[in-house]
N, C-alpha and C positions, 0 to 999 in steps of 0.2 A: 505493499499499499505505499503511496506517495504521500507523505504526510503533508504537505504542503500543498496540494490538491484537492485529496479525498478526508476529509474532517471528521466526517463518521460514518456507517455504515447501520441501518439496522431495520427488522421488519416491521411491514406497515401494519397498524392498528387500526380500526374504527371509531371515530373520524382518523384521520392519514394527521400525523403529525406537521406542523407548520411553523414556521417563524415569524416575526415583524415582517412587513405589516401585514400578512397575512394571519387570518385567525383560525381556520377550520377548511380544511378540505374532505366532501366523503364523494363514495363511486359507485351511484346507484345498479344493479344488476337485477333487471327481474325479467326472468320469460311469461307476460301475460300472454291468459289463451285468444278465441275468439270475443268480440266485445258485444253486450246483448242491447237488450233495446233503451236501455238509458247510459250506455258506453261504459259500463262496468263489466265484470270479470263472467259470460256464461255457462259459470259453473257453478257449485255449491258453497256458498260462503263459512258452512256449519264448523265450529270448533275453532274458528279466528274470536281473538280478543279484540274486536271490531272499534277502531277507534285508537287503540294505540298498538294495533296486528304488525310487529317487527320482527315475526318470528316464520321464516322461509320456509310457507309450506307449499306444495306443487308447484316449486319455481318462481312462486312470485308472496310477494308483502302489499296488504294495503295499506299500511302507515295509516295515515289517520282518518283514512275516509271510511264511511259506511258503505256506499252504493259503487263510490268510484274511485280507482284504488290516487292516494296522494295528500298534499298536505291542505286541509280547507283553511279559510280566514285566519289570519295570526298575525301580530304584530311585530315590524323590527324598528330599533332607532339606533343609529349612529355608528353604522359599517355600511358594506356594499354586498349583495350575491352577485356573484358570476355565475348563469346556469348554461351550461355546455351540454346539449342533447346530442348524442352523438346517432342512439334511434329511438324510436317513438315521438310523442308528443307532451306538450306540457299546455295547459290552458291556464292563464293568467287573467286577475281581475283583482284592482287593489282599490283603496279608499278615496286615489284623486281623481276615479271618474274612468281609469286607463284599464283594457282588457284586452285579451289576444292569445292566440294559436300560434305554438312553434317548436318545432323540432327539424330531425333527420340532419342536424349538422349548425342549425341555428346557436346563436347564444345573445340572452338576454342581462344586460346590464344594468342594475338595479342600485340605484344609491337613496338608502331609507333615509338618512341625512336627521331631519328632526322627527321623524317618524311616520309609518304608513303602513297600514293592515297588508295582506294581500294575500293570492295562494297561487297552490302546486299543484295543479289536476292533473292526474294522467290517463285523459279519457281513449281507451281502447274503441277509437275508430274503425276500426274494419269486423267486420261480422264474420266475414267466407276467411278469415285467414288469422294467424296468430299476431300479439300484437307486444312483440319484445322492448324493450325503455332499457336505454343505457343512458347514466347522463354523471356528469359531473356539475358539484355545487361546491363550488369557493367562496368563504366568505373574506374580505377583503375589508381593512380596516380603513378609521376615515381620520383623520386629525382634531384636534380640537375647535377648529373653528367648523370643519366640513360636515360636525355634528348638528348643525344648527343648519344644516341646508334644506334648500327645498325636494322634495321629493321628486325624483325624475330616474323616469328606466327609459333604455335605450335598444332598439333589436341590433343584432349584426347578423344582418342574413347571410346563412351558408353559402351560397352562390357568389356574396362579396368581400369572404375573408380572404388576405391575403394567404398565399402558402409558395414557400421556399422548395425547391427539388433539388439535392445532389447527388448525379450520378455518376458512381465509379465507372474505376476501368473496365470491370468486365460488368457492367449493366446493372448493378447494385445501385439502391435507390434509396437515400434519406427524405423523407419530406416530412417538412415540417408547416405547420399551420398556426399562426399569429394572432391567436386570441387579443395577446395587448403585447406591444415592446418592437423591437427592432432585431432584425437580423439577416447576415449576408446582403444587407445591401435593401430589404421591404422593410417597410413599416406597416403596422397596423392600424386599422379601422382607430377612429375616436373613440372614449368612452365617453363616461357622461359630464357635465363639466364640474363639478365639484370634487369627482375620483380624485385619490390619490394618484392615479396612473395619467392623469390628464398633463401632468408635469413630465415634461422629459428626461429632467436632470433625476429622476426617483427612482429612473432607469426598473420599472415593472415591465416582467416578461412574463406571460402564461403560453404556454408554443406546449400544440399537441405535436409528438412524434412517432412516424410511423420508420422502421427500419426494417427495408427488405435484407433475407438471410447474407450475411456479409457485410452489409454497408456502414460506413463508419459516417459520425456527425460531429462537428468541431465548434464547441462553444466559446467565443471568445471573452478577454480580459475584460472586464469594467469596473470595478472598484474595490477597493477593500474592505469597504463597509458595506457590500451589496451580500444579502443575504439568499443564497441559490440552493435549492431542493430538485434535484431529481428522482421521481415515482415511477419504476420499474412496474407493470401492473401485469402487462401483459405479452408470454414470450417464455423461454428457458431462460436462456444467460447471456448476458452480455460483457462487456469488457469494459470499464472505467479507470484509462490513463496504465493500462496492462492488470488492472484487478478485479477477476472474476466476480460478476453479482448475479447474484439470483433471483429470478422474477417475485415480484411482492416484495420488494424490499425499497428503500430511502434513504437517497443519498447526497448529504450535506457536501456540497462543494465550495471550496475557496472562490470567492468573485473575482478577483485580479488573476489569477491564471488562466491560460490557455487550458481547456478542456477536451482530450478524446475520447470520443466515446465508438464502441465495435461492435456489433451485433453478431451471434452465432450461426447458429444452421437454421433456425425456426423465428420468421417475421414477429419482430419486436414494438412492444405501444410504450412510449413515454411520455408523462406530464412533467415539464419541467416552469417551477415555479421561483420566480428571483424577483428582487427590488432591496431597494434602498429602507431601512428602518423605520418607520414613525420616529420612533425614541420616546412615546410617550407612556404614563401610566394606565394601564386598563382595568377599566372597575366593571367585568361582566356579571349578567343574570342570564341566563338562558338567552333570548333573542334582543336582549338589550347592552349595547357595549358604551359606556361612558369611560371617562379619565377618573371620576373620585366615586367612594361609596355617597357621598352626599347629592352629587350632581346622576346616580344611578337610581335612588330614593324619589328623587324629582324625575325622573320618568316614566317612574311610574304610575305615580300622581297626575302627570300629566297626561298616559293614558288611560285611566280611570275616569278622570274629569273630562278628554276629547274625544276618546277612540280615535285619536288621528285622524279625523274628519269622518266619522261614523263609517258606517257598510250599507250601500245603495245597493247593490246585489239581493237576487232573489235564495238570501236563506246563504249558509258559509261555506256551500260546496254546490256551487255552478259552475257547467261547462257548457261551451258552446257548441250549436248545433252539430252534429255530424257530418255535413257536410262544406264547416265554415271555410276548411282551406288554411293555411296559413296567413297572419293578419296579425298586424296590431292599431288598435286606434288609443290613442294619446290620450292626458287630459285636457288639450286646448280642442280637439275633435279630429285632430288630422287621422288620415287613414291609410298605413302602406298595405298595400295589397302582391303577395308571392304565389307563383302559380307552386303547384303539389301541398 
C-alpha cells in the first residue's frame, strides 16, 4: 500500500461512510415485480412491516410506503440531497408546489436550505414486466449561510449529463459520468445556486465510473485538503496504485496525489466522491442538519409551527399518473418534459 496515496481501505457498511462535505450515501437496489393498478407491487404484501419495511423480502423492500414503495412526505432542513437513479423511476412532490417523475439515468439535485417537505415514491409503472430499481442518494452538507437558503431543486436529465471516456490500447474503456465537478477537460452541469458544489474552488466531484476489463482510470491531484473517497460497489477486484481492492470496499485517497485505478477481469462500477471540507460543526438529528444544538432545536420548532410551507398534495404518498413520463414542474410553474 502506498501510504501517501491510499489512506484507508475498509468494507462498506449501510449507509456508506462519507466525509465532509458529504454527510451520507445510500445505495438502494430492489427487484420490484410487475406493477398493479395503483403502481404498487402486483403481489401480496402480507408479512411486511408496512411503514417501516426495510427487510429484503422477495427481492424488494417497501421502505415507508404502504401501497407504493418509497418515502412518503418527510421534512429536510440544512443540507442537500443528490439522487442518482440508475434504473426505475422516482416520483417527487414537495411543499413548494413542485412535482415530477425522473429515472433511468436522471439526477435530482435538491437544496433544502431553510426547510422543505418532499416525497420519494418508487412507482412501478410497468404492468407487463418487472420494475427493477437502483439508485444512490447522497447527502451533501450546506455551510451555515446555505442553511437559510430558499429551497430549490433542479433536474439533471440523463441525456444532458456529460461523460468522458478513455480508451486503452486494447480497446478497454473507462467511462465517467460527471454528476458534479470536472475531469479530463469536461465540466458537469451546474447544481442549484446555493449548493456547496456551485463554487468551483470547493472542488466537489461526484463521478460514476464504469471500467471494462483491464481498463485504467487516472484521478488528477487537486489539493492537500481535499477529501476523496472511492466506493467500489460492483465487480470483482480492482488495483489502486498497485494495491488490490475487493468489491464492497471504500478507499480513502489523498487529494493532492495522482491516483491510478486499474480494473481486473470483470466490469467494475465505482462511485467517487470528493470535495473541500466545509469545516463547520455539525449538529444532526435525522433529517435536520444544523451547526449547533440550539439551532437544531429551533429547526424542529420551526417545522412544528410552519410545516415548512405545509402540504398541498393529496395525502402523504402521492404518485403521478402511470403514463406521465419524465417531467419536472417547478414552483414557478415552469414545466420540463423528456421522452421516456
